[in-house]
OpenMM code with the backbone's topology and positions (N, CA, C; nanometers):
from openmm import Vec3, app, unit

residues = "ALA ALA GLN VAL GLY VAL GLN SER GLU ALA SER LEU GLU GLN LYS PHE GLU ALA ALA GLY ARG LEU LEU ASP GLU LYS ARG TYR ASP GLU ALA ALA ARG ALA TYR ASP ARG LEU ARG VAL GLN LYS PRO ALA SER SER VAL ASP PHE HIS ILE LEU PHE ASN SER GLY LEU ALA TYR GLN SER LEU GLY ASP CYS ILE SER ALA ALA ASP ARG TYR ARG GLN LEU VAL ARG MET SER GLN GLY ALA SER PRO GLN LEU GLN ALA MET ALA ARG LEU ARG LEU SER GLU ARG LEU SER CYS GLN".split()
positions = [
    Vec3(0.0498, -0.1049, -0.0124),
    Vec3(0.0092, -0.0190, -0.0221),
    Vec3(0.0970, 0.1107, -0.0213),
    Vec3(0.2213, 0.1258, 0.0594),
    Vec3(0.3118, 0.2504, 0.0772),
    Vec3(0.3479, 0.2768, -0.0977),
    Vec3(0.3846, 0.1503, -0.1705),
    Vec3(0.4179, 0.2096, -0.2717),
    Vec3(0.3093, 0.2575, -0.3938),
    Vec3(0.1763, 0.2510, -0.3480),
    Vec3(0.0866, 0.2913, -0.4051),
    Vec3(0.0793, 0.4328, -0.3777),
    Vec3(0.1330, 0.4829, -0.2494),
    Vec3(0.1196, 0.5865, -0.2149),
    Vec3(0.1939, 0.7107, -0.3194),
    Vec3(0.3405, 0.6333, -0.2681),
    Vec3(0.4703, 0.6966, -0.3448),
    Vec3(0.4281, 0.7034, -0.5082),
    Vec3(0.3603, 0.6431, -0.5539),
    Vec3(0.3470, 0.6252, -0.7262),
    Vec3(0.2356, 0.7502, -0.7243),
    Vec3(0.1284, 0.7621, -0.6739),
    Vec3(0.0642, 0.8783, -0.6694),
    Vec3(0.0837, 0.9952, -0.6279),
    Vec3(0.1990, 1.0068, -0.5011),
    Vec3(0.2726, 1.1426, -0.5118),
    Vec3(0.3376, 1.2026, -0.6057),
    Vec3(0.3774, 1.0926, -0.6948),
    Vec3(0.4915, 1.1114, -0.7833),
    Vec3(0.3989, 1.1062, -0.9049),
    Vec3(0.2330, 1.1107, -0.9386),
    Vec3(0.1929, 1.1127, -1.0271),
    Vec3(0.1517, 1.2481, -1.0507),
    Vec3(0.1168, 1.2858, -0.9065),
    Vec3(0.0634, 1.4532, -0.8769),
    Vec3(0.1946, 1.5149, -0.8919),
    Vec3(0.3136, 1.5044, -0.8201),
    Vec3(0.3962, 1.6129, -0.9450),
    Vec3(0.4019, 1.6086, -1.0567),
    Vec3(0.4245, 1.5179, -1.1197),
    Vec3(0.4597, 1.5112, -1.2709),
    Vec3(0.3226, 1.5530, -1.3211),
    Vec3(0.1731, 1.5865, -1.2718),
    Vec3(0.0810, 1.6422, -1.3512),
    Vec3(0.1223, 1.7616, -1.2722),
    Vec3(0.1547, 1.8087, -1.1962),
    Vec3(0.1731, 1.9694, -1.1392),
    Vec3(0.2685, 2.0114, -1.2236),
    Vec3(0.3835, 1.9643, -1.2570),
    Vec3(0.4704, 2.0100, -1.3244),
    Vec3(0.4142, 2.0574, -1.4531),
    Vec3(0.3512, 1.9272, -1.5338),
    Vec3(0.2919, 1.9634, -1.6604),
    Vec3(0.1947, 2.1055, -1.6605),
    Vec3(0.1389, 2.0945, -1.5643),
    Vec3(0.0124, 2.2157, -1.5604),
    Vec3(0.0900, 2.3241, -1.4972),
    Vec3(0.2418, 2.3324, -1.4788),
    Vec3(0.3095, 2.4420, -1.4604),
    Vec3(0.3758, 2.4710, -1.5974),
    Vec3(0.4127, 2.3414, -1.6709),
    Vec3(0.4548, 2.3910, -1.8185),
    Vec3(0.3694, 2.4743, -1.8988),
    Vec3(0.2392, 2.4270, -1.9016),
    Vec3(0.1029, 2.4861, -1.9393),
    Vec3(0.1310, 2.6236, -1.9497),
    Vec3(0.1313, 2.6528, -1.7961),
    Vec3(0.1001, 2.7928, -1.7425),
    Vec3(0.2470, 2.8788, -1.8290),
    Vec3(0.3233, 2.8519, -1.8093),
    Vec3(0.4812, 2.8700, -1.8771),
    Vec3(0.4668, 2.9231, -1.9646),
    Vec3(0.3547, 2.8390, -2.0765),
    Vec3(0.3616, 2.8494, -2.2367),
    Vec3(0.2611, 2.9675, -2.2463),
    Vec3(0.1897, 2.9707, -2.1602),
    Vec3(0.0936, 3.0858, -2.1390),
    Vec3(-0.0101, 3.0119, -2.2635),
    Vec3(-0.0634, 2.8909, -2.2226),
    Vec3(-0.1756, 2.8276, -2.2682),
    Vec3(-0.2728, 2.8049, -2.1419),
    Vec3(-0.3033, 2.8848, -2.1531),
    Vec3(-0.3848, 2.9707, -1.9685),
    Vec3(-0.4957, 2.8347, -1.9854),
    Vec3(-0.5897, 2.8351, -2.1089),
    Vec3(-0.6972, 2.7829, -2.0784),
    Vec3(-0.6803, 2.6108, -2.0354),
    Vec3(-0.5648, 2.5887, -2.1030),
    Vec3(-0.5226, 2.4438, -2.0695),
    Vec3(-0.4561, 2.3884, -1.9510),
    Vec3(-0.4265, 2.5316, -1.8856),
    Vec3(-0.3469, 2.5162, -1.7515),
    Vec3(-0.4636, 2.5510, -1.6288),
    Vec3(-0.5400, 2.6054, -1.6498),
    Vec3(-0.6493, 2.6420, -1.5905),
    Vec3(-0.7209, 2.4721, -1.5325),
    Vec3(-0.7534, 2.4550, -1.6362),
    Vec3(-0.8358, 2.2945, -1.6525),
    Vec3(-0.7063, 2.1944, -1.6203),
    Vec3(-0.6034, 2.1905, -1.6158),
    Vec3(-0.5442, 2.0875, -1.5595),
    Vec3(-0.4965, 2.1379, -1.3985),
    Vec3(-0.5164, 2.2047, -1.3497),
    Vec3(-0.4910, 2.2625, -1.1900),
    Vec3(-0.6145, 2.2238, -1.1224),
    Vec3(-0.7579, 2.2288, -1.2360),
    Vec3(-0.8802, 2.2127, -1.1849),
    Vec3(-0.8849, 2.0443, -1.1575),
    Vec3(-0.8349, 2.0076, -1.2360),
    Vec3(-0.8261, 1.8288, -1.1952),
    Vec3(-0.7388, 1.7958, -1.1082),
    Vec3(-0.6605, 1.8925, -1.0794),
    Vec3(-0.5465, 1.8530, -0.9441),
    Vec3(-0.5957, 1.8776, -0.8055),
    Vec3(-0.7385, 1.9782, -0.8296),
    Vec3(-0.7820, 2.0177, -0.6804),
    Vec3(-0.8486, 1.9530, -0.6100),
    Vec3(-0.8523, 1.9532, -0.4815),
    Vec3(-0.8961, 1.8915, -0.3870),
    Vec3(-0.9745, 1.9633, -0.3248),
    Vec3(-1.1163, 1.9018, -0.2661),
    Vec3(-1.2084, 1.9714, -0.1823),
    Vec3(-1.1642, 2.0245, -0.0397),
    Vec3(-1.0747, 1.9932, 0.0287),
    Vec3(-0.9844, 2.0580, 0.1373),
    Vec3(-0.8655, 2.0189, 0.1174),
    Vec3(-0.8126, 2.1592, 0.0465),
    Vec3(-0.6470, 2.1579, 0.0610),
    Vec3(-0.6158, 2.1791, 0.1663),
    Vec3(-0.4580, 2.0904, 0.2139),
    Vec3(-0.4009, 2.0256, 0.3115),
    Vec3(-0.2748, 2.0766, 0.3479),
    Vec3(-0.2137, 2.0429, 0.2026),
    Vec3(-0.0602, 2.0474, 0.1529),
    Vec3(-0.0518, 2.1613, 0.1060),
    Vec3(0.0927, 2.1759, 0.1367),
    Vec3(0.1720, 2.2839, 0.0425),
    Vec3(0.1372, 2.2749, -0.1121),
    Vec3(0.1722, 2.1695, -0.1758),
    Vec3(0.0931, 2.1342, -0.2780),
    Vec3(-0.0459, 2.1770, -0.3263),
    Vec3(-0.1407, 2.1345, -0.2333),
    Vec3(-0.2439, 2.1496, -0.2797),
    Vec3(-0.2949, 2.3073, -0.2641),
    Vec3(-0.2334, 2.4120, -0.1752),
    Vec3(-0.2177, 2.5562, -0.1810),
    Vec3(-0.1419, 2.5805, -0.3426),
    Vec3(-0.0480, 2.5337, -0.3516),
    Vec3(0.0456, 2.5590, -0.4657),
    Vec3(-0.0549, 2.5333, -0.6181),
    Vec3(-0.1485, 2.4528, -0.5886),
    Vec3(-0.2253, 2.4092, -0.7205),
    Vec3(-0.3578, 2.5333, -0.6904),
    Vec3(-0.3896, 2.5810, -0.5937),
    Vec3(-0.5185, 2.6862, -0.5902),
    Vec3(-0.4468, 2.8027, -0.6696),
    Vec3(-0.3227, 2.8435, -0.6067),
    Vec3(-0.2624, 2.9650, -0.6471),
    Vec3(-0.2278, 2.9780, -0.7963),
    Vec3(-0.1735, 2.8588, -0.8570),
    Vec3(-0.1533, 2.8893, -0.9703),
    Vec3(-0.2947, 2.8651, -1.0525),
    Vec3(-0.3809, 2.8015, -1.0362),
    Vec3(-0.5136, 2.7933, -1.1041),
    Vec3(-0.5516, 2.9261, -1.1153),
    Vec3(-0.5342, 3.0009, -0.9937),
    Vec3(-0.5825, 3.1673, -0.9543),
    Vec3(-0.4720, 3.2624, -1.0776),
    Vec3(-0.3887, 3.2238, -1.0731),
    Vec3(-0.2909, 3.2694, -1.2008),
    Vec3(-0.3395, 3.2580, -1.3091),
    Vec3(-0.3746, 3.1362, -1.3723),
    Vec3(-0.4527, 3.0627, -1.4978),
    Vec3(-0.5593, 3.1572, -1.5181),
    Vec3(-0.6457, 3.1683, -1.4491),
    Vec3(-0.7853, 3.2215, -1.4480),
    Vec3(-0.7728, 3.3640, -1.5005),
    Vec3(-0.6536, 3.4232, -1.4033),
    Vec3(-0.6642, 3.5624, -1.3745),
    Vec3(-0.6077, 3.6557, -1.5574),
    Vec3(-0.5401, 3.5425, -1.5757),
    Vec3(-0.4375, 3.5290, -1.7270),
    Vec3(-0.5468, 3.5337, -1.8239),
    Vec3(-0.6667, 3.4732, -1.8251),
    Vec3(-0.7704, 3.4420, -1.9002),
    Vec3(-0.8619, 3.5676, -1.8993),
    Vec3(-0.8454, 3.6146, -1.8003),
    Vec3(-0.9101, 3.7560, -1.7976),
    Vec3(-1.0868, 3.7046, -1.7002),
    Vec3(-1.0755, 3.6060, -1.6420),
    Vec3(-1.1718, 3.5200, -1.5740),
    Vec3(-1.1741, 3.5564, -1.3960),
    Vec3(-1.2299, 3.6793, -1.3614),
    Vec3(-1.1993, 3.7131, -1.2459),
    Vec3(-1.2659, 3.6698, -1.1320),
    Vec3(-1.3502, 3.6088, -1.1861),
    Vec3(-1.4256, 3.5669, -1.0595),
    Vec3(-1.3595, 3.4224, -1.0430),
    Vec3(-1.3317, 3.3463, -1.1263),
    Vec3(-1.2821, 3.1845, -1.1107),
    Vec3(-1.1037, 3.2208, -1.0118),
    Vec3(-1.0743, 3.2918, -1.0986),
    Vec3(-0.9436, 3.3477, -1.0421),
    Vec3(-0.9673, 3.3976, -0.8554),
    Vec3(-1.0340, 3.5215, -0.8320),
    Vec3(-1.0823, 3.5181, -0.6947),
    Vec3(-1.1513, 3.4107, -0.6269),
    Vec3(-1.2366, 3.3111, -0.6941),
    Vec3(-1.2499, 3.1908, -0.6329),
    Vec3(-1.1623, 3.1172, -0.5749),
    Vec3(-1.0426, 3.1069, -0.6444),
    Vec3(-0.9479, 3.0315, -0.6122),
    Vec3(-0.8581, 3.1093, -0.4836),
    Vec3(-0.8131, 3.2148, -0.5296),
    Vec3(-0.7152, 3.2992, -0.4358),
    Vec3(-0.7944, 3.3022, -0.2927),
    Vec3(-0.9518, 3.3219, -0.2681),
    Vec3(-1.0058, 3.2980, -0.1803),
    Vec3(-0.9705, 3.1703, -0.0805),
    Vec3(-1.0087, 3.0462, -0.1639),
    Vec3(-1.0130, 2.9550, -0.1408),
    Vec3(-0.8742, 2.9137, -0.0761),
    Vec3(-0.7629, 2.9650, -0.1195),
    Vec3(-0.6384, 2.9324, -0.0600),
    Vec3(-0.6080, 3.0151, 0.0544),
    Vec3(-0.6692, 3.1971, 0.0749),
    Vec3(-0.6110, 3.2562, 0.1768),
    Vec3(-0.7320, 3.1631, 0.3056),
    Vec3(-0.8465, 3.1434, 0.2469),
    Vec3(-0.9275, 3.0852, 0.3664),
    Vec3(-0.8694, 2.9256, 0.4365),
    Vec3(-0.8313, 2.8517, 0.3519),
    Vec3(-0.7623, 2.7152, 0.3984),
    Vec3(-0.6448, 2.7314, 0.4495),
    Vec3(-0.5423, 2.8055, 0.3589),
    Vec3(-0.4239, 2.7904, 0.4643),
    Vec3(-0.3756, 2.8199, 0.5759),
    Vec3(-0.4446, 2.9360, 0.6242),
    Vec3(-0.4545, 2.9602, 0.7623),
    Vec3(-0.3103, 2.9603, 0.8240),
    Vec3(-0.2272, 2.9870, 0.7674),
    Vec3(-0.1025, 3.0396, 0.8635),
    Vec3(0.0196, 2.9077, 0.8125),
    Vec3(-0.0517, 2.8003, 0.7563),
    Vec3(0.0761, 2.6893, 0.6846),
    Vec3(0.1053, 2.7456, 0.5776),
    Vec3(0.0778, 2.8219, 0.5248),
    Vec3(0.1714, 2.9130, 0.3800),
    Vec3(0.1502, 3.0333, 0.3671),
    Vec3(0.1961, 3.1375, 0.4806),
    Vec3(0.2373, 3.2366, 0.4999),
    Vec3(0.2602, 3.3374, 0.3727),
    Vec3(0.3672, 3.2670, 0.2591),
    Vec3(0.3753, 3.3729, 0.1534),
    Vec3(0.2642, 3.3147, 0.0849),
    Vec3(0.2204, 3.1934, 0.0064),
    Vec3(0.1258, 3.2115, -0.1133),
    Vec3(0.0100, 3.2989, -0.0211),
    Vec3(-0.0124, 3.2807, 0.0899),
    Vec3(-0.1519, 3.3489, 0.1526),
    Vec3(-0.1100, 3.4704, 0.1024),
    Vec3(-0.0202, 3.5429, 0.1070),
    Vec3(0.0025, 3.7403, 0.1393),
    Vec3(-0.0105, 3.7410, -0.0463),
    Vec3(0.0761, 3.6285, -0.1484),
    Vec3(0.0548, 3.6723, -0.2636),
    Vec3(-0.0831, 3.6379, -0.2868),
    Vec3(-0.1679, 3.5092, -0.2294),
    Vec3(-0.2996, 3.5313, -0.2764),
    Vec3(-0.3602, 3.6739, -0.2637),
    Vec3(-0.3472, 3.7193, -0.1308),
    Vec3(-0.4559, 3.8425, -0.0783),
    Vec3(-0.4065, 3.9461, -0.1671),
    Vec3(-0.2834, 3.9622, -0.2207),
    Vec3(-0.2477, 4.0930, -0.2833),
    Vec3(-0.3335, 4.0118, -0.4437),
    Vec3(-0.3122, 3.9329, -0.5110),
    Vec3(-0.3736, 3.8933, -0.6078),
    Vec3(-0.5362, 3.9113, -0.5789),
    Vec3(-0.5721, 3.8720, -0.4636),
    Vec3(-0.7237, 3.9167, -0.4544),
    Vec3(-0.7509, 4.0597, -0.5030),
    Vec3(-0.6823, 4.1063, -0.3872),
    Vec3(-0.7105, 4.2899, -0.4132),
    Vec3(-0.7157, 4.3199, -0.5564),
    Vec3(-0.5954, 4.2881, -0.6352),
    Vec3(-0.6071, 4.3105, -0.7432),
    Vec3(-0.7224, 4.2829, -0.8415),
    Vec3(-0.7466, 4.1651, -0.8230),
    Vec3(-0.9227, 4.0936, -0.9035),
    Vec3(-1.0407, 4.1980, -0.8784),
    Vec3(-1.0196, 4.2329, -0.7509),
    Vec3(-1.1339, 4.2576, -0.7262),
    Vec3(-1.2121, 4.4020, -0.7702),
    Vec3(-1.1444, 4.4628, -0.7960),
    Vec3(-1.1173, 4.5984, -0.9338),
    Vec3(-1.1605, 4.5625, -1.0755),
    Vec3(-1.1830, 4.4359, -1.0959),
    Vec3(-1.2311, 4.4262, -1.2380),
    Vec3(-1.3737, 4.3398, -1.2547),
    Vec3(-1.4141, 4.3155, -1.1273),
    Vec3(-1.5639, 4.2726, -1.1177),
    Vec3(-1.6672, 4.3506, -1.1260),
] * unit.nanometer
topology = app.Topology()
chain = topology.addChain("A")
for resn in residues:
    res = topology.addResidue(resn, chain)
    for name in ("N", "CA", "C"):
        topology.addAtom(name, app.Element.getBySymbol(name[0]), res)
């Protein structure tokens, strides 16, 4: 059973990196969908928080303010001290996005 967990972690990391490449290549629609497939209902790990933040970036780059703000709000609400740097960056992005709604 431990081996399965290691494989799923490796698979998650590979999918996260693939989504990151899409974001880097400015393929925002594909990146947003890739990050959404990786999202979990109750984010708890650093990877979960990075997925939310990067998903917000992809939606922000697409001009989808509502979806971007949703991701940033969820990150701020769920991280509660677990990832202060990402939380601060999400708050900054959220303040930027509120002006476009």
